[in-house]
N, C-alpha and C positions, 0 to 999 in steps of 0.2 A: 503493501501501499503504499507504504513510501518512495516508491518509486518513481509509481505514478504521478507523485506529486509536481517534479521536477518536467517530465513529460507534457502533463497538462500545460503547464504553466507556458515549455518552449512552445508549444502547437496555438498557445493563445495569442504569442508573443508571434510567428511566423504568418497567423490568420490576420491578427491587428496589422504588422508590417503589408503582406499582400495587399489590406484594405484600403490602406493609407495610402500605396502605389496607385490604385486603380481612381481610386479619388480624385489625386491630382495628375493622371493620368484622363480621365473626365473632365476636371479644369482647365487641364491648360488645351486640350481640342477644343473645347469649349469659345474658350480666348479666342483661338490663334481660328476659331467661324466666323466670329464678330468681329475680329483685325478686316477676314477677308469678306466680308457682306458690305460692310459700306464702304469699301475700296471697291469692287465690282462692280456693283448701285450705283454708288454717289462718285464716283472718279473722284475718293478723296486725298492718293494716289497726285494727282493733279491741283490739289488742294493746299499745299504747303506754303509756310507766310513766304511772300512776295511783302516792296518794298510798298506799301498804300498811297507815299505824300514824295515830291522832292519843292526842293528849292522852285523859290520863285524872285525872280529878281522885283515882279511890278506889285506882288502882294503876298511877299513872305516864304509862300508853302503853296499849295494846292496839293490835290488830291490829281493822284493820274489815273489815264481814263484804262477802261476795259481794263481793269485787276480784278485777279478774282482770287482770296487768298481765308484760310484758316484766319481768324483769330481767337484764343483762346485766352484762360485766364483763370486763376482762380474761384470765377464764380458766372461765368458764361464761356460759350463754346460754339460758334458759326460761322458760313462761311460769308464773309465780308463782297462784295464786288461794286465796281465804280463802272458808268455806263459811257456810250461815246464821247459823253458831254465831259466828262467827269467830277459826277457826281456821283452820292453813292445813293442809288435808287434804279430805278426798272429802266429795261430802254426806253427813253425819249426818240422821238422827230423832232428838227432843227426845230425846223418851220413850222408852228402850231396851226392845225386844223380848225376849222373854216365853225365843226359843227361841237368847236370842246370850249368849255368857260379855262385858263392856265390859272395857272394858283402859285410865286413861286415863292416858298417857303426860304426865307435865310438866319442862319447865326450858325451858334458853333459847338461842341460834341453832343452837346442834349439834344435840338434839332438833328443834328445828324443822328443821331442813334446810339454814342456807343454802349455797349454792352449786350445788344439784342439781334434779334434777327432784323432782315428785311422787312419780315412783313408784318415782323410786332414794334416799327417805328413811331414815333407819332403822327408823320406826314402818311406813314404808309395808311396807318386806321386812319387819317382824316381824309383820305382824297375817299379812299370805301365810305367810313361814315357821310359825307355832302351825297355821293351818289344815292342816295337812302331817303326818300321815293328820286321814280327817274326823273331825271330834269331836264329841259329844253335843249341847253346843253350839257356835255360831257364832261365833270369837273378830273380838272388834270392836276394833284399836287407837287411838285417837282420839288424834292428834297435840293438847296442850298447849302446843307450844313458842313461844316469844316471845321474837324477840334481847332483850338487854338485863335479863332478870329472872334472879334470884335465890331463893331458899327467902324472904327478904321480900313480892316480887310476888308470889310463887307461893303462897305462902300467905292473898293478899290475891284472884288468882286463884281458889283452892281453893275459898275459901269462898262465893264470890260462883255459882259452876257448880256444887260438889259435889252440893246437891240437886237441880238439871236434870237432868244429866246421867246420875246415879246408876252410878259405878262400880263395875263389882264386883272391884277390881284398882286401884289406883297405882301410877303409880314413879315415882320424881322421880330426874331426872336430873343429880345435883353435877356442876358444872364446876367443879373447883380451881384453873381460870386462871383464873379472874378474880369467882368465886358471893361471896366471903369480901371480895373487894375492894367489887364491889359493892351487899350488906348493909350495906358501913359507908359509902356513898354516901345508900342511899338511908332508911335511919338518919338521914340528918342533913339534907334534906330533907323526912321524912313530918313535918306538923304534927296535930296534935289539936284539932276539933270543941267549942271549949268546955262545950257543954251536954247533947254525950251522952259525949264523948271517941273519933267515931269517927275514923280515919283518912283528911285526904285528903293533896295535893301543889300546888301549885302549881305553872303552867305558866308555866315560866322556863328552856325550852329547855336547857335539861343536862344531863349523862350521867354515866357511871361515868368513860369512857373520855375526857373532857373537856379534863381537866386535862393526861392525855400531850398525846392533838392540840394544844391551846394552843402550849402550851411548844416540840413537835417542830418545830409553824409557825411558830413565834418564832427558832427558832436557823437553821432551814433561812433565812429572809427574810433575817437580818439575814449569815448566812455567803455569801447570790448562788448559793447550790448549783442546782443544778439541778432546772427544771419552776417556778423562781423567779425574777421576773421582778426582774431588774437593771437600772436605768436606766444605768448609766454603761457597759454591756461591750459595747453594739454606737452605731456610729458613726450621727449625726443623719441624715446624709446614702444610709449605706446603708438606715435605714430604712425615708425617705421612699421611697426606686427602690425595694423591695421592695414600701411598701405601695401605690404606681402600678402598676404593674404587676398584682399583684393583684386591682386595682380593672378595669384596664382588662381581660383575659383571663379573670379570676374565674369574670363573669357566663356566657360562652362558654364555655369549660374543664369549668366544671366541670356540666355539661350531660350530658357523657359519663361514664359511669357508670364508665367503665374509669380512667377519669380521677380521680374518687371514690371508684374502691378502692384507688389506687395509695396516694392522701393517708389514708387509713384506715389500709392497712398504716403509711406512716411514723408517722402521730399516736400512735398502739396502743405501737409500738416507745418511742415518743420517753414515751407513757403506762408501761410498762413499768422503763423507766432511772430514770423518776421516783418511782415507786411503791418502786424497789428500793430509791433513797437513800430515803423517805422513812420506809420501816421497819426498815430500817439503824441510820442517827439515832432513829428510838423506841426500839428495842433497845437501843441504849448509853445514850439517856438511863437507859430500864428500871436497867438498868447502875447508872447512878450515885447512882438514888433508892431504890436497895432498900427502906430501910429507910422508906420514905413511900406509904402504901399510897394516896394519892389519887394518885399519876402509878406505884406499882407495886400494881395489882390483886390478884395474885396472892404478893403482901406472905408469906404463907406456907406457900407453897414454896419457903422460900432460910434459909437456917440464921441470919436478921441479927435485929436487937436482942436482944434474954433472951427464953426459953422464955413466963415469966410474962409479956410484951406479948404475944407472937406469938396466945399463946391467947388474950388479953381480947381480941383483934380477931373469934377464934370465936367466943366469947359471943353475939354477934349473932345468925351463921348458927343457935349451936347450938340458937335462943331460936326463931327462926321454924321448924324444922326438929321441935323438941322444939311447937311450938304447932300442925306439919300433921297432927303422931303425933295429938295431940290429935283435931285436926276428921277424922280418917276412923278414929279410933275411935269417935266419937260417929255415926259411922254402919254404925260394924261393918266399911267399908273392912279389905282388909290392904291395909299398902304397902313398899314395898320400895326402895328407896337403891340407884342407879346408880351408879358413884363416875368421871367422865370427864377423865383426867390434865390438867396445866397444866404451865407452865414449870419450872423451878429445876433443883437436880442430881436426878440418878437415883437414888446412896444414899440421898435424904433423905426418911427414912419417917415421918416424924410428922406431915402430913398427912393419908397414908393410916390412922395410928394413930386419930388423934382418930377420924376418920371411925368405925370401926368400933369406937373405943370409944362414940360415941352411940350404933350399932346396936344394941351388948351392952348398954347403960344402957334402949334401947327400946323391945329387944323383936322390934327389926326386923333381915330382911335385909339383907346388902349383898354385889352386887356391883360384880365391880371386873376395869375394865378395864387395868391398869395393864400386866402383861408385853406383852399381847396391843400397846398401840399404844405402844413402846420407839422409839427408832429403827429403820431410816432411818423420818424422817415423811415425804418425801416419797411414801413410796408410796401413801399413808392422807387425804394434806391435799394442799391449793392453795401451793406455795409462798409466792407473794404476800399469797391473800386470808391462811390461814390451818385455814379450814373445812377439816371434809373434804370429799373428792371422792369417786365414787362407792366407790370403794372401798373408799373411809373407815366409807365406810357399812353398805358390806355386810359387814365383818366387825362392827363394832358389833351389828349387827344379830341376826348368827349365836351372839355371845358372850349375849346378854341371852338368844335361844331356847333356849339351851343350858340356861341356870342355872333358865330357869322353867318347865324339865321337870322341874331335877333338885329345885330347892323342892316343887314335887309340890300347884302356887296354881292348877293350869287344870284344865278339864273332865274326865273322864275320854275315853280314844278310842272309837273307832264300835268294836263286837265285829262283827264279819265271821259271817256263817251259813256254816255250812259246806254 
């Protein structure tokens, strides 16, 4: 009886090992099948990351036409596509159809739909809803959103495209989170040709957010925080051991999709921790430098400095909003200002009042998202990335749809025959 116990234990061990191997084999086969399916049916191998923008001497940067690329991050994964007009939109004819009513929606990454598929963007959802019920003319809503844009670049963009696409209505998304700060940056970067006075930009790879990014990275490196390599934090012997182990087993184990999946899960967990710490450090730095518009691009959302100084920063954006309005007026195209809330105290009304005043002075309607996009932001935005999630885009599209109908700027609805 005593000899039977080791034998039974040995048989159970073999059974457990075989079961584990079979389970791993099935899991590996399933994962490889899932890898093959999107590659075969969706052509994902052709959707590897490609550059989506390039330097522009006339407007700092623009989207590259006819790009199809996979845009994935910790909170989203979708196919990014631009059309022949260099817009993140479905393919459009350059010449407007006589039976269509064309709306051109310009703005920054929020309008562009950063973080969601094309079908989930505010612009695409708006086009669908405005055509319900059917109208005498089909409504087209062209997506003119480009990340990093603000009224300065939007004016230069509109000056190039307005004569080409001939819209019947222009919507301008003004993001209070950074548009005034972006305008301040681009006004410093823009240069004038001596011959004709035309604006041009140098390709120096600097962005409005570069100051904050550089400061955040520097402070994190100095503190040896999560995600930033600290030479003194790890023993050289341990580092060498891990390195030798990776070189020995890595090529073999990484052939297994299951091992790669586990590694990806661990890496994403570390990346989330790093991103959270980076975001928190950046937030603290913005609070610390609230009165420096180079760091706090949303300075006008805070009661810092004095009112005259805040209004001084507003004058750059007001200048370009006025220029955009004049450009639309010259072509007989109505303009509507869409105000997208940013950061700052919830009870600080000055930025909204200032934009209402601009709307009054220019005689243009102003649509506000403020009441609909107060807390809790996690329902409408990605916690780490900060851009709107699908629900945020859906809510924004519903507001614009409702307000455009109220403003009575759309083609009449079809009259149903009895």
